[in-house]
KEFI-838024 format. One line per 5 residues: number of its first residue (from 1); for each residue x, y, z of N, C-alpha, C, CB. Coordinates in steps of 0.2 Angstrom, whole numbers, m for minus. Last residue first. Glycine has a CB too. Layout:
NUM = X/Y/Z/X/Y/Z/X/Y/Z/X/Y/Z ~ ...
END
This chain:
284 = 46/15/61/51/19/59/58/15/59/52/25/64 ~ 35/9/67/36/8/60/42/12/57/30/9/56 ~ 40/1/83/37/6/79/39/5/72/40/13/81 ~ 36/m14/92/40/m10/88/36/m4/85/44/m14/83 ~ 27/m23/97/32/m19/102/37/m15/99/35/m24/107
279 = 18/m30/90/25/m32/89/30/m28/94/27/m29/82 ~ 5/m27/94/6/m34/92/14/m35/92/4/m35/85 ~ 6/m13/97/3/m18/102/5/m25/100/m4/m17/102 ~ 11/m8/85/15/m7/91/12/m12/97/15/0/94 ~ m1/m10/77/6/m13/75/11/m13/81/9/m9/70
274 = m11/m3/83/m11/m10/82/m4/m14/81/m16/m12/77 ~ m6/10/81/m7/7/88/m7/0/88/m13/10/91 ~ m6/11/67/0/12/71/0/9/78/2/19/71 ~ m20/9/65/m15/4/62/m9/5/66/m14/4/55 ~ m29/14/79/m26/16/73/m22/10/71/m22/22/73
269 = m45/8/86/m38/9/86/m35/11/80/m34/2/89 ~ m60/17/89/m56/12/86/m49/13/86/m59/11/79 ~ m69/26/96/m62/25/99/m59/19/96/m62/24/106 ~ m78/39/87/m77/32/90/m70/31/92/m80/27/86 ~ m81/56/91/m79/51/87/m78/44/91/m72/53/84
264 = m84/73/90/m87/67/92/m84/61/88/m95/67/92 ~ m81/90/96/m79/84/92/m83/78/95/m71/83/92 ~ m90/100/102/m83/102/99/m81/96/94/m78/103/104 ~ m106/105/103/m102/99/103/m96/102/99/m105/94/99 ~ m114/114/116/m111/115/109/m106/109/109/m108/122/108
259 = m128/106/124/m121/110/124/m119/110/117/m117/106/128 ~ m140/100/124/m140/106/128/m133/109/128/m141/104/136 ~ m140/88/117/m146/93/116/m145/100/119/m152/90/120 ~ m129/81/121/m130/84/114/m136/88/112/m130/77/109 ~ m132/79/134/m126/83/132/m127/86/125/m120/79/133
254 = m143/71/134/m144/78/138/m138/82/135/m143/77/145 ~ m138/60/128/m143/63/125/m144/70/128/m150/60/126 ~ m129/55/139/m127/57/132/m132/61/128/m125/51/128 ~ m138/53/149/m133/58/150/m130/60/143/m127/55/154 ~ m147/43/144/m149/49/146/m144/55/146/m153/49/152
249 = m145/32/130/m141/35/136/m143/42/138/m134/34/134 ~ m151/28/119/m155/28/125/m152/30/131/m158/21/126 ~ m141/27/110/m147/31/108/m152/32/114/m150/29/102 ~ m132/18/115/m131/25/116/m137/29/114/m125/27/111 ~ m132/4/115/m138/7/117/m137/15/118/m141/4/123
244 = m115/3/115/m121/m1/116/m127/4/119/m120/m7/121 ~ m105/12/116/m109/12/110/m115/8/111/m105/9/104 ~ m102/21/132/m102/14/128/m107/15/122/m105/9/132 ~ m93/37/131/m100/33/132/m99/26/129/m106/37/130 ~ m83/49/139/m84/43/135/m90/40/136/m78/39/136
239 = m80/67/137/m83/61/141/m84/56/136/m90/63/143 ~ m73/83/141/m73/77/137/m76/71/141/m65/75/135 ~ m76/100/139/m76/94/143/m76/88/139/m82/94/148 ~ m70/117/139/m71/111/135/m71/105/140/m66/110/130 ~ m79/131/146/m74/126/147/m76/120/142/m74/124/154
234 = m90/139/145/m84/141/142/m78/136/143/m82/148/145 ~ m100/131/150/m98/138/154/m91/140/151/m98/137/161 ~ m95/118/141/m100/120/146/m97/126/150/m101/114/151 ~ m94/110/125/m92/116/129/m98/117/135/m92/122/125 ~ m87/93/123/m92/98/122/m90/104/127/m99/95/124
229 = m83/78/115/m80/84/118/m85/90/117/m73/87/115 ~ m84/61/116/m87/67/114/m84/73/118/m95/67/116 ~ m82/45/110/m79/50/114/m82/57/112/m71/51/114 ~ m89/29/112/m89/36/108/m87/41/113/m97/37/106 ~ m83/12/111/m85/18/115/m85/24/110/m80/20/121
224 = m76/m1/111/m83/1/108/m86/7/112/m87/m5/108 ~ m59/1/107/m64/1/112/m71/3/109/m63/6/118 ~ m50/m9/95/m52/m3/98/m57/m4/104/m54/2/93 ~ m47/m21/88/m42/m19/93/m45/m13/97/m36/m17/90 ~ m58/m22/80/m57/m28/84/m52/m25/90/m54/m34/81
219 = m57/m11/72/m63/m12/76/m62/m17/82/m69/m14/72 ~ m45/m13/66/m46/m7/70/m52/m8/75/m47/0/66 ~ m47/m24/59/m41/m24/64/m43/m18/68/m35/m23/60 ~ m57/m21/50/m58/m26/55/m53/m26/61/m58/m33/52 ~ m51/m11/43/m57/m9/47/m58/m14/52/m63/m9/42
214 = m40/m17/36/m39/m12/41/m45/m11/45/m37/m6/37 ~ m43/m35/36/m44/m29/33/m42/m23/38/m52/m28/31 ~ m28/m45/40/m35/m44/40/m36/m37/36/m38/m44/47 ~ m16/m54/48/m19/m52/41/m26/m51/42/m17/m58/36 ~ m1/m53/58/m8/m52/57/m10/m51/50/m11/m46/62
209 = 12/m58/57/9/m58/64/1/m57/63/12/m52/68 ~ 23/m66/47/17/m63/47/13/m63/54/12/m65/41 ~ 41/m64/49/35/m68/50/29/m63/49/35/m71/57 ~ 53/m57/48/52/m62/43/45/m66/44/57/m66/44 ~ 51/m47/58/56/m52/59/55/m58/54/57/m54/66
204 = 34/m45/53/39/m43/59/44/m49/59/36/m42/65 ~ 21/m38/45/27/m42/44/32/m40/49/30/m42/37 ~ 4/m38/43/10/m35/47/15/m40/47/7/m34/55 ~ m5/m36/29/m2/m41/33/4/m37/37/1/m46/28 ~ m22/m31/25/m15/m29/26/m12/m35/30/m14/m23/30
199 = m35/m28/12/m32/m32/18/m24/m30/18/m32/m40/17 ~ m37/m17/4/m43/m22/6/m41/m26/12/m45/m26/0 ~ m30/m1/6/m29/m9/6/m36/m12/8/m24/m11/11 ~ m31/13/6/m31/9/0/m32/2/0/m24/10/m3 ~ m32/19/18/m36/21/13/m37/16/7/m34/28/11
194 = m22/12/26/m29/12/28/m34/14/23/m30/16/34 ~ m11/15/19/m13/8/19/m21/8/21/m9/4/24 ~ m10/29/20/m11/26/14/m14/19/14/m4/26/10 ~ m8/29/34/m14/32/32/m15/29/25/m13/39/31 ~ 4/22/36/m2/19/38/m8/22/36/m2/19/46
189 = 17/19/27/12/25/27/6/21/29/11/29/21 ~ 27/11/23/27/12/30/21/17/32/33/16/32 ~ 23/m3/11/23/4/14/24/5/21/16/8/12 ~ 18/m11/m3/23/m11/2/24/m4/5/30/m14/0 ~ 5/m18/m11/7/m12/m9/12/m13/m3/2/m7/m7
184 = m1/m26/m25/3/m27/m19/6/m21/m17/8/m33/m20 ~ m16/m29/m34/m11/m24/m32/m8/m26/m25/m13/m17/m32 ~ m24/m34/m48/m22/m36/m41/m16/m32/m39/m20/m44/m41 ~ m37/m27/m58/m30/m28/m57/m29/m30/m49/m25/m22/m58 ~ m50/m23/m61/m48/m30/m60/m41/m32/m59/m50/m33/m66
179 = m54/m10/m60/m54/m13/m66/m52/m20/m66/m50/m9/m71 ~ m52/m8/m46/m59/m8/m48/m59/m11/m55/m62/m2/m48 ~ m38/m6/m47/m41/m12/m43/m48/m13/m46/m41/m10/m36 ~ m37/6/m54/m34/0/m57/m37/m7/m53/m26/0/m56 ~ m44/14/m45/m47/13/m52/m44/7/m55/m46/19/m56
174 = m34/14/m35/m41/11/m34/m44/10/m40/m45/16/m29 ~ m24/21/m42/m23/14/m39/m29/11/m38/m19/14/m33 ~ m30/34/m43/m28/30/m49/m27/22/m47/m22/33/m52 ~ m32/38/m30/m38/36/m34/m36/32/m40/m41/43/m36 ~ m18/39/m27/m22/34/m23/m29/32/m27/m24/36/m16
169 = m15/50/m35/m12/43/m36/m16/38/m33/m4/43/m34 ~ m22/60/m28/m23/58/m35/m21/51/m37/m20/64/m40 ~ m16/60/m16/m24/58/m16/m25/56/m24/m28/64/m14 ~ m4/65/m19/m4/58/m16/m12/56/m17/m2/59/m9 ~ m6/77/m24/m4/72/m29/m5/65/m26/3/74/m31
164 = m11/83/m12/m15/83/m18/m13/78/m23/m15/90/m22 ~ 0/82/m3/m6/79/m2/m11/78/m8/m10/82/4 ~ 15/78/m13/11/82/m8/4/79/m8/11/89/m12 ~ 26/64/m12/21/67/m15/17/72/m10/16/62/m18 ~ 36/56/m6/38/62/m9/33/66/m12/43/60/m14
159 = 27/41/m8/33/44/m5/35/50/m9/39/39/m5 ~ 17/33/m13/15/40/m12/21/44/m8/9/41/m7 ~ 22/20/m15/20/24/m21/18/31/m19/14/21/m23 ~ 30/10/m8/30/17/m6/27/21/m12/36/19/m3 ~ 30/0/m22/34/1/m16/33/8/m14/41/m2/m17
154 = 19/m11/m30/20/m4/m28/24/m3/m22/14/1/m28 ~ 15/m21/m43/18/m21/m36/20/m14/m35/25/m26/m36 ~ 1/m28/m50/5/m22/m50/8/m22/m43/0/m16/m51 ~ m5/m39/m62/m3/m39/m55/2/m33/m55/1/m45/m53 ~ m9/m36/m75/m14/m40/m71/m12/m39/m64/m14/m47/m73
149 = m4/m20/m82/m3/m27/m79/m9/m30/m75/3/m26/m74 ~ m2/m12/m94/m9/m13/m91/m8/m20/m88/m14/m13/m97 ~ 11/m8/m97/8/m14/m100/2/m16/m98/13/m20/m99 ~ 12/4/m90/13/4/m97/10/m2/m100/20/5/m99 ~ 13/5/m76/7/2/m79/7/3/m86/1/7/m76
144 = 26/9/m73/24/3/m70/17/0/m73/22/3/m63 ~ 27/22/m78/31/16/m81/28/9/m79/38/17/m79 ~ 18/29/m70/16/28/m77/20/22/m80/18/34/m81 ~ 25/28/m58/19/25/m58/17/24/m66/13/29/m55 ~ 36/36/m61/37/29/m60/30/25/m60/40/29/m53
139 = 30/49/m62/32/45/m69/33/38/m67/38/49/m71 ~ 28/51/m49/22/50/m53/24/47/m60/19/57/m54 ~ 41/51/m45/37/46/m42/30/45/m46/35/47/m35 ~ 46/62/m51/48/56/m53/44/50/m51/56/55/m50 ~ 39/72/m45/37/71/m52/40/64/m54/41/77/m56
134 = 44/71/m32/37/69/m33/36/68/m40/33/75/m30 ~ 58/75/m34/56/68/m32/49/66/m33/58/67/m25 ~ 58/84/m50/58/84/m43/57/76/m41/53/88/m39 ~ 68/84/m65/62/82/m61/63/82/m54/59/75/m63 ~ 79/84/m73/76/91/m70/70/90/m66/75/96/m75
129 = 80/72/m78/86/74/m73/84/81/m70/92/75/m77 ~ 71/71/m88/69/68/m81/74/71/m76/69/61/m81 ~ 67/85/m98/72/80/m96/71/78/m89/79/82/m97 ~ 51/88/m104/56/90/m100/61/84/m98/53/93/m93 ~ 40/84/m111/46/85/m115/52/88/m111/45/90/m121
124 = 30/83/m101/31/78/m105/38/78/m109/26/77/m110 ~ 25/93/m93/32/91/m92/34/85/m96/34/89/m85 ~ 12/94/m95/16/100/m97/24/98/m96/15/106/m93 ~ 8/82/m90/7/83/m98/12/89/m99/0/85/m99 ~ 7/77/m78/13/78/m80/13/80/m88/18/72/m79
119 = m4/71/m71/m3/79/m71/4/81/m73/m4/81/m64 ~ m7/58/m72/m4/60/m66/m2/67/m66/2/56/m66 ~ m14/58/m85/m18/56/m79/m14/58/m72/m18/48/m79 ~ m4/62/m94/m10/67/m92/m14/65/m86/m15/67/m98 ~ 4/51/m94/6/58/m91/1/62/m90/11/61/m96
114 = m5/42/m100/m3/41/m93/0/48/m90/2/36/m93 ~ m6/48/m113/m12/48/m109/m10/47/m102/m17/42/m111 ~ 7/47/m118/4/53/m117/m2/53/m112/2/56/m124 ~ 8/32/m118/12/37/m113/9/44/m112/19/37/m116 ~ m6/22/m119/m2/27/m122/2/31/m117/m6/31/m127
109 = m7/5/m115/m7/11/m113/m3/16/m117/m6/12/m105 ~ m4/m8/m120/m11/m6/m120/m12/1/m118/m14/m10/m115 ~ 8/m17/m130/7/m11/m125/0/m9/m125/12/m5/m126 ~ 17/m31/m132/10/m28/m133/9/m23/m128/4/m33/m133 ~ 30/m33/m129/27/m36/m136/21/m32/m137/27/m43/m136
104 = 40/m21/m121/34/m25/m121/32/m27/m128/28/m22/m117 ~ 49/m11/m124/51/m18/m122/46/m23/m121/55/m17/m115 ~ 43/1/m127/45/m3/m133/48/m10/m131/50/0/m136 ~ 41/7/m114/35/3/m118/37/m1/m124/30/9/m120 ~ 53/12/m112/51/6/m108/45/3/m111/50/9/m101
99 = 53/22/m123/58/17/m123/56/11/m119/64/20/m120 ~ 41/30/m119/41/26/m125/47/21/m126/42/31/m131 ~ 46/34/m106/40/30/m107/40/26/m113/34/34/m106 ~ 57/42/m111/58/37/m106/52/32/m106/58/39/m99 ~ 51/52/m119/56/47/m122/57/41/m117/62/51/m123
94 = 43/58/m109/40/55/m114/44/50/m118/37/60/m120 ~ 53/64/m101/48/59/m98/45/55/m103/42/63/m94 ~ 68/64/m110/63/67/m107/58/62/m104/59/71/m113 ~ 85/59/m105/79/58/m109/73/62/m106/77/50/m110 ~ 94/60/m96/95/64/m101/89/63/m106/101/63/m105
89 = 91/50/m86/90/57/m84/91/62/m90/95/59/m79 ~ 82/37/m87/87/40/m91/86/47/m90/87/37/m98 ~ 78/31/m70/76/33/m77/82/36/m80/70/39/m77 ~ 72/23/m56/78/24/m60/75/26/m67/83/18/m61 ~ 65/26/m40/64/25/m47/71/27/m51/59/29/m50
84 = 63/19/m26/68/24/m29/69/23/m36/75/23/m25 ~ 53/10/m24/52/17/m20/57/22/m23/54/15/m13 ~ 47/3/m40/51/3/m34/51/10/m31/58/1/m36 ~ 34/m4/m47/36/3/m46/40/3/m40/30/8/m46 ~ 29/m16/m60/33/m14/m54/35/m7/m53/39/m19/m53
79 = 18/m27/m67/21/m21/m67/24/m19/m60/15/m15/m68 ~ 15/m41/m78/17/m39/m71/20/m32/m72/22/m43/m68 ~ 14/m47/m90/8/m46/m86/9/m43/m79/4/m53/m85 ~ 26/m48/m95/21/m45/m99/15/m43/m95/19/m49/m106 ~ 33/m56/m87/34/m48/m86/29/m45/m91/41/m46/m87
74 = 31/m69/m91/28/m67/m84/28/m59/m84/32/m69/m79 ~ 38/m71/m102/31/m69/m103/28/m67/m97/27/m76/m105 ~ 51/m74/m98/49/m67/m100/42/m66/m101/53/m66/m106 ~ 46/m87/m85/51/m84/m91/49/m77/m92/50/m88/m97 ~ 47/m94/m69/44/m90/m74/49/m88/m79/41/m84/m71
69 = 51/m102/m58/52/m105/m65/49/m101/m71/49/m112/m65 ~ 49/m96/m47/56/m97/m48/57/m100/m55/59/m102/m43 ~ 35/m95/m46/39/m89/m48/46/m91/m50/39/m84/m43 ~ 24/m105/m54/29/m105/m48/34/m100/m50/32/m112/m47 ~ 9/m98/m60/16/m100/m61/20/m100/m55/19/m96/m67
64 = m4/m92/m58/m3/m99/m60/3/m102/m61/m8/m100/m66 ~ 0/m79/m54/m3/m80/m61/m3/m87/m63/0/m75/m66 ~ 11/m86/m43/8/m79/m46/6/m81/m53/13/m73/m45 ~ 17/m94/m30/13/m95/m36/10/m89/m38/8/m101/m36 ~ 29/m100/m21/26/m94/m22/23/m94/m29/32/m88/m21
59 = 34/m112/m8/30/m111/m14/28/m103/m15/25/m115/m15 ~ 50/m116/m1/42/m116/m1/40/m114/m8/40/m110/4 ~ 64/m106/m3/61/m112/m1/53/m111/0/64/m115/6 ~ 73/m98/m16/69/m98/m10/66/m105/m9/63/m93/m10 ~ 80/m91/m27/83/m97/m23/79/m97/m16/90/m96/m21
54 = 76/m80/m33/73/m87/m35/75/m93/m31/74/m88/m42 ~ 72/m64/m34/75/m69/m30/72/m75/m31/75/m66/m22 ~ 64/m58/m44/71/m56/m43/75/m61/m39/72/m49/m40 ~ 51/m60/m45/55/m64/m49/63/m63/m48/54/m65/m56 ~ 41/m54/m38/42/m51/m45/48/m55/m49/44/m44/m44
49 = 42/m62/m26/36/m62/m30/36/m59/m37/30/m58/m27 ~ 54/m58/m21/53/m65/m23/47/m65/m28/52/m69/m17 ~ 52/m45/m19/57/m46/m24/56/m54/m26/64/m45/m21 ~ 42/m45/m8/41/m42/m15/46/m45/m20/41/m35/m14 ~ 50/m51/2/44/m55/m1/42/m52/m8/39/m54/4
44 = 60/m41/3/62/m48/1/56/m52/m2/65/m51/7 ~ 52/m31/8/55/m30/1/57/m37/m1/61/m25/2 ~ 48/m36/21/43/m34/16/46/m34/9/40/m27/18 ~ 57/m39/31/56/m44/26/51/m42/20/54/m51/29 ~ 60/m30/40/56/m35/42/55/m41/37/49/m32/44
39 = 68/m19/37/72/m25/38/67/m31/40/77/m24/44 ~ 58/m7/44/63/m8/40/67/m15/42/68/m2/39 ~ 41/m13/50/47/m9/50/53/m11/45/50/m10/57 ~ 26/m15/40/31/m17/44/37/m13/45/33/m24/43 ~ 15/m22/28/17/m17/33/22/m19/38/10/m14/37
34 = 8/m25/13/13/m27/17/16/m21/22/19/m31/14 ~ m9/m25/7/m3/m21/9/2/m25/14/m5/m15/13 ~ m18/m27/m8/m15/m31/m2/m9/m27/0/m13/m38/m4 ~ m32/m25/m16/m26/m22/m15/m24/m25/m8/m27/m14/m14 ~ m39/m37/m29/m38/m35/m22/m32/m30/m21/m37/m41/m17
29 = m41/m43/m41/m45/m37/m39/m44/m35/m32/m52/m38/m41 ~ m39/m60/m35/m39/m55/m40/m43/m49/m38/m43/m59/m46 ~ m31/m62/m18/m37/m63/m23/m36/m58/m29/m43/m62/m20 ~ m18/m69/m10/m21/m63/m13/m25/m64/m19/m15/m58/m15 ~ m13/m78/4/m16/m78/m3/m19/m71/m4/m22/m84/m3
24 = 1/m84/14/m4/m80/12/m7/m81/5/m2/m72/13 ~ 14/m88/25/8/m91/21/3/m85/20/5/m97/26 ~ 32/m90/27/26/m85/26/20/m89/22/28/m79/22 ~ 44/m95/34/38/m98/33/32/m94/32/37/m103/38 ~ 53/m82/36/52/m89/40/45/m92/39/54/m87/47
19 = 65/m73/29/58/m75/29/58/m82/32/55/m75/22 ~ 79/m73/32/75/m66/32/68/m68/32/77/m62/26 ~ 88/m85/42/83/m83/37/80/m76/37/78/m88/36 ~ 105/m84/47/98/m84/49/93/m82/43/97/m80/55 ~ 117/m82/40/116/m88/44/108/m89/45/119/m89/50
14 = 122/m77/24/119/m75/31/117/m82/34/113/m70/30 ~ 127/m81/12/132/m78/17/129/m76/24/135/m72/14 ~ 113/m76/3/119/m80/3/124/m76/8/122/m79/m4 ~ 98/m75/13/102/m72/8/109/m75/9/103/m64/10 ~ 84/m86/14/91/m84/17/95/m81/12/94/m90/21
9 = 67/m88/15/73/m86/11/78/m84/16/70/m80/6 ~ 51/m96/13/57/m95/17/63/m92/13/59/m100/22 ~ 34/m100/14/40/m96/10/45/m94/15/37/m90/6 ~ 23/m108/15/29/m109/19/35/m106/15/30/m117/19 ~ 15/m102/1/15/m107/6/22/m108/9/11/m113/4
4 = 5/m91/m8/11/m92/m5/11/m97/1/14/m85/m3 ~ m3/m86/m22/m3/m91/m17/4/m93/m15/m7/m97/m20 ~ m12/m74/m31/m6/m76/m28/m7/m81/m22/m2/m69/m25 ~ m25/m75/m37/m19/m73/m41/m12/m75/m38/m20/m65/m42
END
């Protein structure tokens, strides 16, 4: 669905490029995440792929079209939800969605149904100016999928959401993926990336440092050990054991048979740890 080769971009008036020869491919029905600190080039990459920035070098092909040459038909098949949504504050939620839906030649989703999906049915006739940030983010998702897009760009989709609504939105995003949509996710939220993304790309200083699935990255960068915490004479003790042949490890077997286990988990790396190891930077 998306093929990018030697993609570079320099903003007018700036001497150094923001993007420096990016190469990546995104398959149909894949959730692909761009991760990185502010200013790394994630938003610039997204803005090129959605057609906002066309004076780039290299190639960016989406839905079989070079993005710099796309016309209005392109936006019939693409949905976008920016981190800071803009709506008509004096319109109600339903009026906003009906207005934006009228801009498409063919609309597949009913605004009332979308509002119900994100738990905004009771706020359908409330003016958006009275919405909280979390409500606006949920409405933002509705606007992005009005045209039932083949490619969906989401920028920090869970920002401002409480855990319940964040989990609800993640499920909706996964359902879109399962129905065949290709989704590009830009985020600082490592937990969301780990839960949602089939693959992630770490972007640093305009370059891609790593691309792989979160699971593969965490397994490859972590230790093949099991950490166990257990109680002995009222004291909590921690011990690490190699995963290899752990079922035959006499010390490990003795502990789990004879003591109360407090916690037990493998020592794979987190995405935050991997990012800092690779780049020397934090995601803040």
